[in-house]
mmJSON file of the N, C-alpha and C atoms, coordinates in Angstrom:
{"data_MODEL":{"atom_site":{
"group_PDB":["ATOM","ATOM","ATOM","ATOM","ATOM","ATOM","ATOM","ATOM","ATOM","ATOM","ATOM","ATOM","ATOM","ATOM","ATOM","ATOM","ATOM","ATOM","ATOM","ATOM","ATOM","ATOM","ATOM","ATOM","ATOM","ATOM","ATOM","ATOM","ATOM","ATOM","ATOM","ATOM","ATOM","ATOM","ATOM","ATOM","ATOM","ATOM","ATOM","ATOM","ATOM","ATOM","ATOM","ATOM","ATOM","ATOM","ATOM","ATOM","ATOM","ATOM","ATOM","ATOM","ATOM","ATOM","ATOM","ATOM","ATOM","ATOM","ATOM","ATOM","ATOM","ATOM","ATOM","ATOM","ATOM","ATOM","ATOM","ATOM","ATOM","ATOM","ATOM","ATOM","ATOM","ATOM","ATOM","ATOM","ATOM","ATOM","ATOM","ATOM","ATOM","ATOM","ATOM","ATOM","ATOM","ATOM","ATOM","ATOM","ATOM","ATOM","ATOM","ATOM","ATOM","ATOM","ATOM","ATOM","ATOM","ATOM","ATOM","ATOM","ATOM","ATOM","ATOM","ATOM","ATOM","ATOM","ATOM","ATOM","ATOM","ATOM","ATOM","ATOM","ATOM","ATOM","ATOM","ATOM","ATOM","ATOM","ATOM","ATOM","ATOM","ATOM","ATOM","ATOM","ATOM","ATOM","ATOM","ATOM","ATOM","ATOM","ATOM","ATOM","ATOM","ATOM","ATOM","ATOM","ATOM","ATOM","ATOM","ATOM","ATOM","ATOM","ATOM","ATOM","ATOM","ATOM","ATOM","ATOM","ATOM","ATOM","ATOM","ATOM","ATOM","ATOM","ATOM","ATOM","ATOM","ATOM","ATOM","ATOM","ATOM","ATOM","ATOM","ATOM","ATOM","ATOM","ATOM","ATOM","ATOM","ATOM","ATOM","ATOM","ATOM","ATOM","ATOM","ATOM","ATOM","ATOM","ATOM","ATOM","ATOM","ATOM","ATOM","ATOM","ATOM","ATOM","ATOM","ATOM","ATOM","ATOM","ATOM","ATOM","ATOM","ATOM","ATOM","ATOM","ATOM","ATOM","ATOM","ATOM","ATOM","ATOM","ATOM","ATOM","ATOM","ATOM","ATOM","ATOM","ATOM","ATOM","ATOM","ATOM","ATOM","ATOM","ATOM","ATOM","ATOM","ATOM","ATOM","ATOM","ATOM","ATOM","ATOM","ATOM","ATOM","ATOM","ATOM","ATOM","ATOM","ATOM","ATOM","ATOM","ATOM","ATOM","ATOM","ATOM","ATOM","ATOM","ATOM","ATOM","ATOM","ATOM","ATOM"],
"id":[1,2,3,4,5,6,7,8,9,10,11,12,13,14,15,16,17,18,19,20,21,22,23,24,25,26,27,28,29,30,31,32,33,34,35,36,37,38,39,40,41,42,43,44,45,46,47,48,49,50,51,52,53,54,55,56,57,58,59,60,61,62,63,64,65,66,67,68,69,70,71,72,73,74,75,76,77,78,79,80,81,82,83,84,85,86,87,88,89,90,91,92,93,94,95,96,97,98,99,100,101,102,103,104,105,106,107,108,109,110,111,112,113,114,115,116,117,118,119,120,121,122,123,124,125,126,127,128,129,130,131,132,133,134,135,136,137,138,139,140,141,142,143,144,145,146,147,148,149,150,151,152,153,154,155,156,157,158,159,160,161,162,163,164,165,166,167,168,169,170,171,172,173,174,175,176,177,178,179,180,181,182,183,184,185,186,187,188,189,190,191,192,193,194,195,196,197,198,199,200,201,202,203,204,205,206,207,208,209,210,211,212,213,214,215,216,217,218,219,220,221,222,223,224,225,226,227,228,229,230,231,232,233,234,235,236,237,238,239,240,241,242,243],
"type_symbol":["N","C","C","N","C","C","N","C","C","N","C","C","N","C","C","N","C","C","N","C","C","N","C","C","N","C","C","N","C","C","N","C","C","N","C","C","N","C","C","N","C","C","N","C","C","N","C","C","N","C","C","N","C","C","N","C","C","N","C","C","N","C","C","N","C","C","N","C","C","N","C","C","N","C","C","N","C","C","N","C","C","N","C","C","N","C","C","N","C","C","N","C","C","N","C","C","N","C","C","N","C","C","N","C","C","N","C","C","N","C","C","N","C","C","N","C","C","N","C","C","N","C","C","N","C","C","N","C","C","N","C","C","N","C","C","N","C","C","N","C","C","N","C","C","N","C","C","N","C","C","N","C","C","N","C","C","N","C","C","N","C","C","N","C","C","N","C","C","N","C","C","N","C","C","N","C","C","N","C","C","N","C","C","N","C","C","N","C","C","N","C","C","N","C","C","N","C","C","N","C","C","N","C","C","N","C","C","N","C","C","N","C","C","N","C","C","N","C","C","N","C","C","N","C","C","N","C","C","N","C","C","N","C","C","N","C","C","N","C","C","N","C","C"],
"label_atom_id":["N","CA","C","N","CA","C","N","CA","C","N","CA","C","N","CA","C","N","CA","C","N","CA","C","N","CA","C","N","CA","C","N","CA","C","N","CA","C","N","CA","C","N","CA","C","N","CA","C","N","CA","C","N","CA","C","N","CA","C","N","CA","C","N","CA","C","N","CA","C","N","CA","C","N","CA","C","N","CA","C","N","CA","C","N","CA","C","N","CA","C","N","CA","C","N","CA","C","N","CA","C","N","CA","C","N","CA","C","N","CA","C","N","CA","C","N","CA","C","N","CA","C","N","CA","C","N","CA","C","N","CA","C","N","CA","C","N","CA","C","N","CA","C","N","CA","C","N","CA","C","N","CA","C","N","CA","C","N","CA","C","N","CA","C","N","CA","C","N","CA","C","N","CA","C","N","CA","C","N","CA","C","N","CA","C","N","CA","C","N","CA","C","N","CA","C","N","CA","C","N","CA","C","N","CA","C","N","CA","C","N","CA","C","N","CA","C","N","CA","C","N","CA","C","N","CA","C","N","CA","C","N","CA","C","N","CA","C","N","CA","C","N","CA","C","N","CA","C","N","CA","C","N","CA","C","N","CA","C","N","CA","C","N","CA","C","N","CA","C","N","CA","C","N","CA","C","N","CA","C","N","CA","C"],
"label_alt_id":[null,null,null,null,null,null,null,null,null,null,null,null,null,null,null,null,null,null,null,null,null,null,null,null,null,null,null,null,null,null,null,null,null,null,null,null,null,null,null,null,null,null,null,null,null,null,null,null,null,null,null,null,null,null,null,null,null,null,null,null,null,null,null,null,null,null,null,null,null,null,null,null,null,null,null,null,null,null,null,null,null,null,null,null,null,null,null,null,null,null,null,null,null,null,null,null,null,null,null,null,null,null,null,null,null,null,null,null,null,null,null,null,null,null,null,null,null,null,null,null,null,null,null,null,null,null,null,null,null,null,null,null,null,null,null,null,null,null,null,null,null,null,null,null,null,null,null,null,null,null,null,null,null,null,null,null,null,null,null,null,null,null,null,null,null,null,null,null,null,null,null,null,null,null,null,null,null,null,null,null,null,null,null,null,null,null,null,null,null,null,null,null,null,null,null,null,null,null,null,null,null,null,null,null,null,null,null,null,null,null,null,null,null,null,null,null,null,null,null,null,null,null,null,null,null,null,null,null,null,null,null,null,null,null,null,null,null,null,null,null,null,null,null],
"label_comp_id":["MET","MET","MET","THR","THR","THR","LEU","LEU","LEU","GLU","GLU","GLU","GLU","GLU","GLU","PHE","PHE","PHE","ALA","ALA","ALA","GLU","GLU","GLU","LEU","LEU","LEU","THR","THR","THR","LYS","LYS","LYS","ASP","ASP","ASP","LYS","LYS","LYS","GLU","GLU","GLU","GLU","GLU","GLU","ASN","ASN","ASN","LYS","LYS","LYS","THR","THR","THR","GLU","GLU","GLU","GLN","GLN","GLN","SER","SER","SER","PHE","PHE","PHE","ARG","ARG","ARG","ILE","ILE","ILE","LEU","LEU","LEU","TYR","TYR","TYR","THR","THR","THR","VAL","VAL","VAL","TRP","TRP","TRP","HIS","HIS","HIS","LYS","LYS","LYS","ALA","ALA","ALA","ASP","ASP","ASP","PRO","PRO","PRO","THR","THR","THR","VAL","VAL","VAL","THR","THR","THR","LEU","LEU","LEU","ASP","ASP","ASP","GLY","GLY","GLY","VAL","VAL","VAL","LYS","LYS","LYS","LYS","LYS","LYS","LYS","LYS","LYS","ILE","ILE","ILE","PRO","PRO","PRO","LEU","LEU","LEU","ARG","ARG","ARG","ILE","ILE","ILE","ALA","ALA","ALA","LEU","LEU","LEU","LYS","LYS","LYS","LEU","LEU","LEU","VAL","VAL","VAL","LYS","LYS","LYS","LYS","LYS","LYS","MET","MET","MET","THR","THR","THR","PRO","PRO","PRO","GLU","GLU","GLU","LEU","LEU","LEU","PHE","PHE","PHE","GLN","GLN","GLN","THR","THR","THR","ASP","ASP","ASP","PRO","PRO","PRO","LEU","LEU","LEU","GLU","GLU","GLU","PRO","PRO","PRO","SER","SER","SER","GLN","GLN","GLN","GLY","GLY","GLY","ALA","ALA","ALA","PRO","PRO","PRO","GLN","GLN","GLN","ALA","ALA","ALA","GLU","GLU","GLU","GLN","GLN","GLN","PRO","PRO","PRO","THR","THR","THR","SER","SER","SER"],
"label_asym_id":["A","A","A","A","A","A","A","A","A","A","A","A","A","A","A","A","A","A","A","A","A","A","A","A","A","A","A","A","A","A","A","A","A","A","A","A","A","A","A","A","A","A","A","A","A","A","A","A","A","A","A","A","A","A","A","A","A","A","A","A","A","A","A","A","A","A","A","A","A","A","A","A","A","A","A","A","A","A","A","A","A","A","A","A","A","A","A","A","A","A","A","A","A","A","A","A","A","A","A","A","A","A","A","A","A","A","A","A","A","A","A","A","A","A","A","A","A","A","A","A","A","A","A","A","A","A","A","A","A","A","A","A","A","A","A","A","A","A","A","A","A","A","A","A","A","A","A","A","A","A","A","A","A","A","A","A","A","A","A","A","A","A","A","A","A","A","A","A","A","A","A","A","A","A","A","A","A","A","A","A","A","A","A","A","A","A","A","A","A","A","A","A","A","A","A","A","A","A","A","A","A","A","A","A","A","A","A","A","A","A","A","A","A","A","A","A","A","A","A","A","A","A","A","A","A","A","A","A","A","A","A","A","A","A","A","A","A","A","A","A","A","A","A"],
"label_entity_id":["1","1","1","1","1","1","1","1","1","1","1","1","1","1","1","1","1","1","1","1","1","1","1","1","1","1","1","1","1","1","1","1","1","1","1","1","1","1","1","1","1","1","1","1","1","1","1","1","1","1","1","1","1","1","1","1","1","1","1","1","1","1","1","1","1","1","1","1","1","1","1","1","1","1","1","1","1","1","1","1","1","1","1","1","1","1","1","1","1","1","1","1","1","1","1","1","1","1","1","1","1","1","1","1","1","1","1","1","1","1","1","1","1","1","1","1","1","1","1","1","1","1","1","1","1","1","1","1","1","1","1","1","1","1","1","1","1","1","1","1","1","1","1","1","1","1","1","1","1","1","1","1","1","1","1","1","1","1","1","1","1","1","1","1","1","1","1","1","1","1","1","1","1","1","1","1","1","1","1","1","1","1","1","1","1","1","1","1","1","1","1","1","1","1","1","1","1","1","1","1","1","1","1","1","1","1","1","1","1","1","1","1","1","1","1","1","1","1","1","1","1","1","1","1","1","1","1","1","1","1","1","1","1","1","1","1","1","1","1","1","1","1","1"],
"label_seq_id":[1,1,1,2,2,2,3,3,3,4,4,4,5,5,5,6,6,6,7,7,7,8,8,8,9,9,9,10,10,10,11,11,11,12,12,12,13,13,13,14,14,14,15,15,15,16,16,16,17,17,17,18,18,18,19,19,19,20,20,20,21,21,21,22,22,22,23,23,23,24,24,24,25,25,25,26,26,26,27,27,27,28,28,28,29,29,29,30,30,30,31,31,31,32,32,32,33,33,33,34,34,34,35,35,35,36,36,36,37,37,37,38,38,38,39,39,39,40,40,40,41,41,41,42,42,42,43,43,43,44,44,44,45,45,45,46,46,46,47,47,47,48,48,48,49,49,49,50,50,50,51,51,51,52,52,52,53,53,53,54,54,54,55,55,55,56,56,56,57,57,57,58,58,58,59,59,59,60,60,60,61,61,61,62,62,62,63,63,63,64,64,64,65,65,65,66,66,66,67,67,67,68,68,68,69,69,69,70,70,70,71,71,71,72,72,72,73,73,73,74,74,74,75,75,75,76,76,76,77,77,77,78,78,78,79,79,79,80,80,80,81,81,81],
"pdbx_PDB_ins_code":[null,null,null,null,null,null,null,null,null,null,null,null,null,null,null,null,null,null,null,null,null,null,null,null,null,null,null,null,null,null,null,null,null,null,null,null,null,null,null,null,null,null,null,null,null,null,null,null,null,null,null,null,null,null,null,null,null,null,null,null,null,null,null,null,null,null,null,null,null,null,null,null,null,null,null,null,null,null,null,null,null,null,null,null,null,null,null,null,null,null,null,null,null,null,null,null,null,null,null,null,null,null,null,null,null,null,null,null,null,null,null,null,null,null,null,null,null,null,null,null,null,null,null,null,null,null,null,null,null,null,null,null,null,null,null,null,null,null,null,null,null,null,null,null,null,null,null,null,null,null,null,null,null,null,null,null,null,null,null,null,null,null,null,null,null,null,null,null,null,null,null,null,null,null,null,null,null,null,null,null,null,null,null,null,null,null,null,null,null,null,null,null,null,null,null,null,null,null,null,null,null,null,null,null,null,null,null,null,null,null,null,null,null,null,null,null,null,null,null,null,null,null,null,null,null,null,null,null,null,null,null,null,null,null,null,null,null,null,null,null,null,null,null],
"Cartn_x":[4.188,3.7,4.942,4.986,5.109,5.747,6.795,6.763,5.746,5.011,3.857,3.114,2.319,1.999,2.214,3.655,4.107,4.419,4.649,4.52,2.755,1.827,0.35,0.302,0.547,-0.095,0.671,2.319,3.119,2.81,2.045,2.171,1.625,1.003,0.581,1.325,1.847,2.811,2.485,1.428,0.891,0.175,-0.187,-0.924,-0.786,-1.501,-1.083,-0.417,0.783,1.756,1.138,0.323,0.096,-1.049,-1.964,-2.61,-2.066,-1.41,-0.171,0.428,0.927,1.379,0.229,-0.914,-1.727,-2.329,-1.835,-2.912,-1.571,-0.298,0.656,1.091,0.636,0.825,0.044,-1.636,-2.515,-2.608,-2.037,-1.906,-1.161,0.437,1.091,0.573,-0.488,-0.905,-1.821,-3.008,-3.877,-3.583,-2.311,-2.162,-1.558,-1.297,-1.165,-2.12,-2.904,-4.538,-5.416,-6.425,-7.002,-8.273,-8.838,-9.694,-9.361,-8.116,-7.643,-7.917,-8.652,-9.307,-8.294,-8.737,-7.635,-8.361,-10.205,-10.682,-10.038,-9.669,-9.192,-7.848,-6.799,-5.548,-5.955,-6.528,-6.632,-7.01,-7.804,-8.15,-7.352,-6.636,-5.623,-4.492,-3.987,-2.208,-2.134,-1.552,-1.252,-0.552,-0.369,-0.543,1.37,2.156,3.381,4.51,3.512,3.618,3.543,2.569,2.41,3.64,3.751,4.305,5.907,6.324,7.832,7.93,6.864,6.572,6.882,6.289,6.174,7.51,8.035,9.339,10.499,10.396,11.321,11.215,9.92,9.622,9.783,9.645,9.89,11.103,12.012,13.255,12.83,12.933,12.559,11.512,10.243,8.905,9.418,10.557,10.337,11.848,12.707,13.498,14.812,15.238,15.854,16.621,17.494,18.488,17.891,18.118,17.362,18.202,19.743,20.257,20.841,20.172,20.439,21.623,22.051,23.21,22.636,21.259,20.88,20.744,20.572,20.947,21.47,22.397,24.254,25.294,24.897,25.74,26.88,27.822,29.152,29.426,29.684,30.371,31.812,31.74,33.138,33.675,34.869,35.461,35.935,35.743,36.506,37.823,38.028,39.797,40.195,41.059,41.055,41.955,42.8,43.805,43.53],
"Cartn_y":[-4.593,-4.319,-4.873,-5.899,-7.058,-6.951,-7.559,-6.682,-7.05,-8.085,-8.28,-7.761,-7.068,-5.768,-4.48,-4.383,-2.723,-3.111,-4.278,-4.764,-4.346,-5.026,-5.107,-3.424,-2.939,-1.257,-0.385,-0.475,0.365,-0.576,-1.623,-2.304,-1.135,-0.209,0.462,1.466,1.806,3.398,3.871,4.188,5.544,6.076,5.745,6.065,7.354,8.14,9.339,9.01,9.6,9.414,9.887,10.573,11.262,9.951,9.593,8.677,7.383,7.151,5.979,6.055,7.221,7.555,7.54,7.515,7.576,6.033,5.421,4.075,3.611,3.251,3.044,3.207,4.568,4.847,4.374,4.057,3.939,2.605,1.801,-0.36,-0.326,0.507,0.593,0.63,1.725,2.654,1.352,0.932,-0.02,-1.14,-1.655,-2.688,-2.369,-1.628,-1.179,-1.114,-0.305,0.169,-0.063,-1.225,-1.557,-0.563,0.761,1.56,2.485,2.879,4.168,3.768,4.63,4.427,5.123,4.866,5.468,7.0,7.148,8.382,9.224,8.603,9.526,10.068,9.188,9.283,10.655,10.51,11.665,12.655,12.46,13.894,14.93,13.846,14.376,14.032,13.916,13.703,14.489,15.931,16.821,15.733,16.52,15.531,15.792,17.117,17.201,15.54,15.532,14.777,13.434,12.771,11.826,11.412,12.107,11.862,11.989,12.672,12.212,10.953,10.685,9.468,8.462,8.359,7.164,7.203,8.279,8.542,7.655,8.357,7.233,5.68,5.411,4.171,3.217,3.566,2.977,4.19,3.802,4.87,4.523,3.484,2.818,3.148,3.483,4.069,5.274,6.259,7.751,7.828,6.382,6.122,6.893,7.267,7.917,6.983,7.165,6.401,6.517,6.176,5.726,6.364,6.497,7.748,9.017,9.9,11.702,11.789,12.785,13.71,14.281,15.295,16.46,15.087,13.846,12.725,12.143,13.205,12.709,11.803,11.149,9.981,10.82,9.784,10.675,10.907,11.554,11.905,11.333,10.79,10.578,11.145,11.479,12.768,12.086,13.12,12.491,12.824,12.54,12.104,13.963,14.329,15.539,15.269,13.714,14.215,12.929],
"Cartn_z":[4.834,3.663,2.96,2.552,1.221,0.408,-0.614,-1.569,-2.853,-2.007,-3.262,-3.317,-1.803,-2.429,-2.73,-2.469,-3.186,-4.847,-5.022,-6.285,-7.092,-6.366,-7.146,-6.954,-5.756,-5.643,-6.39,-7.457,-7.991,-9.42,-9.865,-11.599,-12.453,-12.247,-13.207,-13.007,-14.18,-14.061,-14.883,-15.52,-15.384,-14.927,-13.549,-12.671,-11.931,-11.481,-10.897,-9.578,-9.111,-8.633,-6.784,-7.09,-6.039,-4.897,-6.215,-5.336,-5.048,-6.052,-5.772,-4.594,-3.986,-2.327,-1.562,-1.545,-1.237,-0.476,-1.603,-1.102,-0.829,-0.941,-0.166,1.195,1.883,3.058,3.574,2.825,3.548,4.305,3.111,3.04,4.667,4.251,5.176,6.844,6.906,8.219,8.496,7.653,7.581,8.684,8.238,8.404,9.879,10.779,12.163,12.938,12.131,12.554,11.604,12.08,10.898,10.879,12.015,11.719,10.911,10.09,9.158,7.429,7.465,5.596,5.039,3.56,2.199,2.583,2.699,2.971,3.764,5.037,6.403,6.076,5.284,5.004,4.144,3.09,2.312,2.872,3.456,4.104,5.214,5.969,7.335,7.0,6.057,6.164,4.82,5.203,3.783,2.801,1.84,0.304,0.682,1.223,1.215,2.442,3.404,4.351,3.863,3.09,2.454,1.13,0.308,-0.306,0.153,1.273,1.992,2.915,2.942,3.827,2.881,1.588,0.903,-0.049,-0.046,-0.779,0.14,1.645,2.258,2.491,2.572,2.717,1.57,-0.066,-1.049,-2.212,-2.003,-2.699,-4.069,-4.651,-6.193,-6.824,-6.017,-6.545,-7.82,-6.596,-7.376,-8.011,-7.616,-8.401,-8.358,-6.61,-5.864,-5.093,-4.567,-3.391,-2.222,-1.218,-0.189,0.94,0.819,1.418,0.575,0.789,-0.053,0.742,-0.212,0.666,1.7,1.657,2.875,3.915,3.766,5.01,5.546,5.324,6.114,5.227,4.061,3.473,3.171,3.361,3.308,1.106,1.508,-0.286,-0.438,-1.367,-1.691,-3.035,-2.384,-3.105,-4.552,-5.37,-6.866,-7.003,-7.617,-7.978,-9.15,-8.72,-9.203,-10.639,-10.678,-12.066,-12.67],
"occupancy":[1.0,1.0,1.0,1.0,1.0,1.0,1.0,1.0,1.0,1.0,1.0,1.0,1.0,1.0,1.0,1.0,1.0,1.0,1.0,1.0,1.0,1.0,1.0,1.0,1.0,1.0,1.0,1.0,1.0,1.0,1.0,1.0,1.0,1.0,1.0,1.0,1.0,1.0,1.0,1.0,1.0,1.0,1.0,1.0,1.0,1.0,1.0,1.0,1.0,1.0,1.0,1.0,1.0,1.0,1.0,1.0,1.0,1.0,1.0,1.0,1.0,1.0,1.0,1.0,1.0,1.0,1.0,1.0,1.0,1.0,1.0,1.0,1.0,1.0,1.0,1.0,1.0,1.0,1.0,1.0,1.0,1.0,1.0,1.0,1.0,1.0,1.0,1.0,1.0,1.0,1.0,1.0,1.0,1.0,1.0,1.0,1.0,1.0,1.0,1.0,1.0,1.0,1.0,1.0,1.0,1.0,1.0,1.0,1.0,1.0,1.0,1.0,1.0,1.0,1.0,1.0,1.0,1.0,1.0,1.0,1.0,1.0,1.0,1.0,1.0,1.0,1.0,1.0,1.0,1.0,1.0,1.0,1.0,1.0,1.0,1.0,1.0,1.0,1.0,1.0,1.0,1.0,1.0,1.0,1.0,1.0,1.0,1.0,1.0,1.0,1.0,1.0,1.0,1.0,1.0,1.0,1.0,1.0,1.0,1.0,1.0,1.0,1.0,1.0,1.0,1.0,1.0,1.0,1.0,1.0,1.0,1.0,1.0,1.0,1.0,1.0,1.0,1.0,1.0,1.0,1.0,1.0,1.0,1.0,1.0,1.0,1.0,1.0,1.0,1.0,1.0,1.0,1.0,1.0,1.0,1.0,1.0,1.0,1.0,1.0,1.0,1.0,1.0,1.0,1.0,1.0,1.0,1.0,1.0,1.0,1.0,1.0,1.0,1.0,1.0,1.0,1.0,1.0,1.0,1.0,1.0,1.0,1.0,1.0,1.0,1.0,1.0,1.0,1.0,1.0,1.0,1.0,1.0,1.0,1.0,1.0,1.0,1.0,1.0,1.0,1.0,1.0,1.0],
"B_iso_or_equiv":[0.0,0.0,0.0,0.0,0.0,0.0,0.0,0.0,0.0,0.0,0.0,0.0,0.0,0.0,0.0,0.0,0.0,0.0,0.0,0.0,0.0,0.0,0.0,0.0,0.0,0.0,0.0,0.0,0.0,0.0,0.0,0.0,0.0,0.0,0.0,0.0,0.0,0.0,0.0,0.0,0.0,0.0,0.0,0.0,0.0,0.0,0.0,0.0,0.0,0.0,0.0,0.0,0.0,0.0,0.0,0.0,0.0,0.0,0.0,0.0,0.0,0.0,0.0,0.0,0.0,0.0,0.0,0.0,0.0,0.0,0.0,0.0,0.0,0.0,0.0,0.0,0.0,0.0,0.0,0.0,0.0,0.0,0.0,0.0,0.0,0.0,0.0,0.0,0.0,0.0,0.0,0.0,0.0,0.0,0.0,0.0,0.0,0.0,0.0,0.0,0.0,0.0,0.0,0.0,0.0,0.0,0.0,0.0,0.0,0.0,0.0,0.0,0.0,0.0,0.0,0.0,0.0,0.0,0.0,0.0,0.0,0.0,0.0,0.0,0.0,0.0,0.0,0.0,0.0,0.0,0.0,0.0,0.0,0.0,0.0,0.0,0.0,0.0,0.0,0.0,0.0,0.0,0.0,0.0,0.0,0.0,0.0,0.0,0.0,0.0,0.0,0.0,0.0,0.0,0.0,0.0,0.0,0.0,0.0,0.0,0.0,0.0,0.0,0.0,0.0,0.0,0.0,0.0,0.0,0.0,0.0,0.0,0.0,0.0,0.0,0.0,0.0,0.0,0.0,0.0,0.0,0.0,0.0,0.0,0.0,0.0,0.0,0.0,0.0,0.0,0.0,0.0,0.0,0.0,0.0,0.0,0.0,0.0,0.0,0.0,0.0,0.0,0.0,0.0,0.0,0.0,0.0,0.0,0.0,0.0,0.0,0.0,0.0,0.0,0.0,0.0,0.0,0.0,0.0,0.0,0.0,0.0,0.0,0.0,0.0,0.0,0.0,0.0,0.0,0.0,0.0,0.0,0.0,0.0,0.0,0.0,0.0,0.0,0.0,0.0,0.0,0.0,0.0],
"pdbx_formal_charge":[null,null,null,null,null,null,null,null,null,null,null,null,null,null,null,null,null,null,null,null,null,null,null,null,null,null,null,null,null,null,null,null,null,null,null,null,null,null,null,null,null,null,null,null,null,null,null,null,null,null,null,null,null,null,null,null,null,null,null,null,null,null,null,null,null,null,null,null,null,null,null,null,null,null,null,null,null,null,null,null,null,null,null,null,null,null,null,null,null,null,null,null,null,null,null,null,null,null,null,null,null,null,null,null,null,null,null,null,null,null,null,null,null,null,null,null,null,null,null,null,null,null,null,null,null,null,null,null,null,null,null,null,null,null,null,null,null,null,null,null,null,null,null,null,null,null,null,null,null,null,null,null,null,null,null,null,null,null,null,null,null,null,null,null,null,null,null,null,null,null,null,null,null,null,null,null,null,null,null,null,null,null,null,null,null,null,null,null,null,null,null,null,null,null,null,null,null,null,null,null,null,null,null,null,null,null,null,null,null,null,null,null,null,null,null,null,null,null,null,null,null,null,null,null,null,null,null,null,null,null,null,null,null,null,null,null,null,null,null,null,null,null,null],
"auth_seq_id":[1,1,1,2,2,2,3,3,3,4,4,4,5,5,5,6,6,6,7,7,7,8,8,8,9,9,9,10,10,10,11,11,11,12,12,12,13,13,13,14,14,14,15,15,15,16,16,16,17,17,17,18,18,18,19,19,19,20,20,20,21,21,21,22,22,22,23,23,23,24,24,24,25,25,25,26,26,26,27,27,27,28,28,28,29,29,29,30,30,30,31,31,31,32,32,32,33,33,33,34,34,34,35,35,35,36,36,36,37,37,37,38,38,38,39,39,39,40,40,40,41,41,41,42,42,42,43,43,43,44,44,44,45,45,45,46,46,46,47,47,47,48,48,48,49,49,49,50,50,50,51,51,51,52,52,52,53,53,53,54,54,54,55,55,55,56,56,56,57,57,57,58,58,58,59,59,59,60,60,60,61,61,61,62,62,62,63,63,63,64,64,64,65,65,65,66,66,66,67,67,67,68,68,68,69,69,69,70,70,70,71,71,71,72,72,72,73,73,73,74,74,74,75,75,75,76,76,76,77,77,77,78,78,78,79,79,79,80,80,80,81,81,81],
"auth_comp_id":["MET","MET","MET","THR","THR","THR","LEU","LEU","LEU","GLU","GLU","GLU","GLU","GLU","GLU","PHE","PHE","PHE","ALA","ALA","ALA","GLU","GLU","GLU","LEU","LEU","LEU","THR","THR","THR","LYS","LYS","LYS","ASP","ASP","ASP","LYS","LYS","LYS","GLU","GLU","GLU","GLU","GLU","GLU","ASN","ASN","ASN","LYS","LYS","LYS","THR","THR","THR","GLU","GLU","GLU","GLN","GLN","GLN","SER","SER","SER","PHE","PHE","PHE","ARG","ARG","ARG","ILE","ILE","ILE","LEU","LEU","LEU","TYR","TYR","TYR","THR","THR","THR","VAL","VAL","VAL","TRP","TRP","TRP","HIS","HIS","HIS","LYS","LYS","LYS","ALA","ALA","ALA","ASP","ASP","ASP","PRO","PRO","PRO","THR","THR","THR","VAL","VAL","VAL","THR","THR","THR","LEU","LEU","LEU","ASP","ASP","ASP","GLY","GLY","GLY","VAL","VAL","VAL","LYS","LYS","LYS","LYS","LYS","LYS","LYS","LYS","LYS","ILE","ILE","ILE","PRO","PRO","PRO","LEU","LEU","LEU","ARG","ARG","ARG","ILE","ILE","ILE","ALA","ALA","ALA","LEU","LEU","LEU","LYS","LYS","LYS","LEU","LEU","LEU","VAL","VAL","VAL","LYS","LYS","LYS","LYS","LYS","LYS","MET","MET","MET","THR","THR","THR","PRO","PRO","PRO","GLU","GLU","GLU","LEU","LEU","LEU","PHE","PHE","PHE","GLN","GLN","GLN","THR","THR","THR","ASP","ASP","ASP","PRO","PRO","PRO","LEU","LEU","LEU","GLU","GLU","GLU","PRO","PRO","PRO","SER","SER","SER","GLN","GLN","GLN","GLY","GLY","GLY","ALA","ALA","ALA","PRO","PRO","PRO","GLN","GLN","GLN","ALA","ALA","ALA","GLU","GLU","GLU","GLN","GLN","GLN","PRO","PRO","PRO","THR","THR","THR","SER","SER","SER"],
"auth_asym_id":["A","A","A","A","A","A","A","A","A","A","A","A","A","A","A","A","A","A","A","A","A","A","A","A","A","A","A","A","A","A","A","A","A","A","A","A","A","A","A","A","A","A","A","A","A","A","A","A","A","A","A","A","A","A","A","A","A","A","A","A","A","A","A","A","A","A","A","A","A","A","A","A","A","A","A","A","A","A","A","A","A","A","A","A","A","A","A","A","A","A","A","A","A","A","A","A","A","A","A","A","A","A","A","A","A","A","A","A","A","A","A","A","A","A","A","A","A","A","A","A","A","A","A","A","A","A","A","A","A","A","A","A","A","A","A","A","A","A","A","A","A","A","A","A","A","A","A","A","A","A","A","A","A","A","A","A","A","A","A","A","A","A","A","A","A","A","A","A","A","A","A","A","A","A","A","A","A","A","A","A","A","A","A","A","A","A","A","A","A","A","A","A","A","A","A","A","A","A","A","A","A","A","A","A","A","A","A","A","A","A","A","A","A","A","A","A","A","A","A","A","A","A","A","A","A","A","A","A","A","A","A","A","A","A","A","A","A","A","A","A","A","A","A"],
"auth_atom_id":["N","CA","C","N","CA","C","N","CA","C","N","CA","C","N","CA","C","N","CA","C","N","CA","C","N","CA","C","N","CA","C","N","CA","C","N","CA","C","N","CA","C","N","CA","C","N","CA","C","N","CA","C","N","CA","C","N","CA","C","N","CA","C","N","CA","C","N","CA","C","N","CA","C","N","CA","C","N","CA","C","N","CA","C","N","CA","C","N","CA","C","N","CA","C","N","CA","C","N","CA","C","N","CA","C","N","CA","C","N","CA","C","N","CA","C","N","CA","C","N","CA","C","N","CA","C","N","CA","C","N","CA","C","N","CA","C","N","CA","C","N","CA","C","N","CA","C","N","CA","C","N","CA","C","N","CA","C","N","CA","C","N","CA","C","N","CA","C","N","CA","C","N","CA","C","N","CA","C","N","CA","C","N","CA","C","N","CA","C","N","CA","C","N","CA","C","N","CA","C","N","CA","C","N","CA","C","N","CA","C","N","CA","C","N","CA","C","N","CA","C","N","CA","C","N","CA","C","N","CA","C","N","CA","C","N","CA","C","N","CA","C","N","CA","C","N","CA","C","N","CA","C","N","CA","C","N","CA","C","N","CA","C","N","CA","C","N","CA","C","N","CA","C","N","CA","C","N","CA","C","N","CA","C"],
"pdbx_PDB_model_num":[1,1,1,1,1,1,1,1,1,1,1,1,1,1,1,1,1,1,1,1,1,1,1,1,1,1,1,1,1,1,1,1,1,1,1,1,1,1,1,1,1,1,1,1,1,1,1,1,1,1,1,1,1,1,1,1,1,1,1,1,1,1,1,1,1,1,1,1,1,1,1,1,1,1,1,1,1,1,1,1,1,1,1,1,1,1,1,1,1,1,1,1,1,1,1,1,1,1,1,1,1,1,1,1,1,1,1,1,1,1,1,1,1,1,1,1,1,1,1,1,1,1,1,1,1,1,1,1,1,1,1,1,1,1,1,1,1,1,1,1,1,1,1,1,1,1,1,1,1,1,1,1,1,1,1,1,1,1,1,1,1,1,1,1,1,1,1,1,1,1,1,1,1,1,1,1,1,1,1,1,1,1,1,1,1,1,1,1,1,1,1,1,1,1,1,1,1,1,1,1,1,1,1,1,1,1,1,1,1,1,1,1,1,1,1,1,1,1,1,1,1,1,1,1,1,1,1,1,1,1,1,1,1,1,1,1,1,1,1,1,1,1,1]
}}}
């Protein structure tokens, strides 16, 4: 997915994030397999899986860091003095 495609898919800040996530996942998957349909993605991919995939691919959509502490990112120790 190009930055322009991503920007186009996420330009509506009021759009339901679930719908947006399915459209992003569909766009990426459809590039690899043109037989994939948006309806097929919505019916066959559980919502929790779709959201997790999109969150990993596009952290700025959910305003998260690409590497979260649960993924093994090193934690900087805070000075105590």
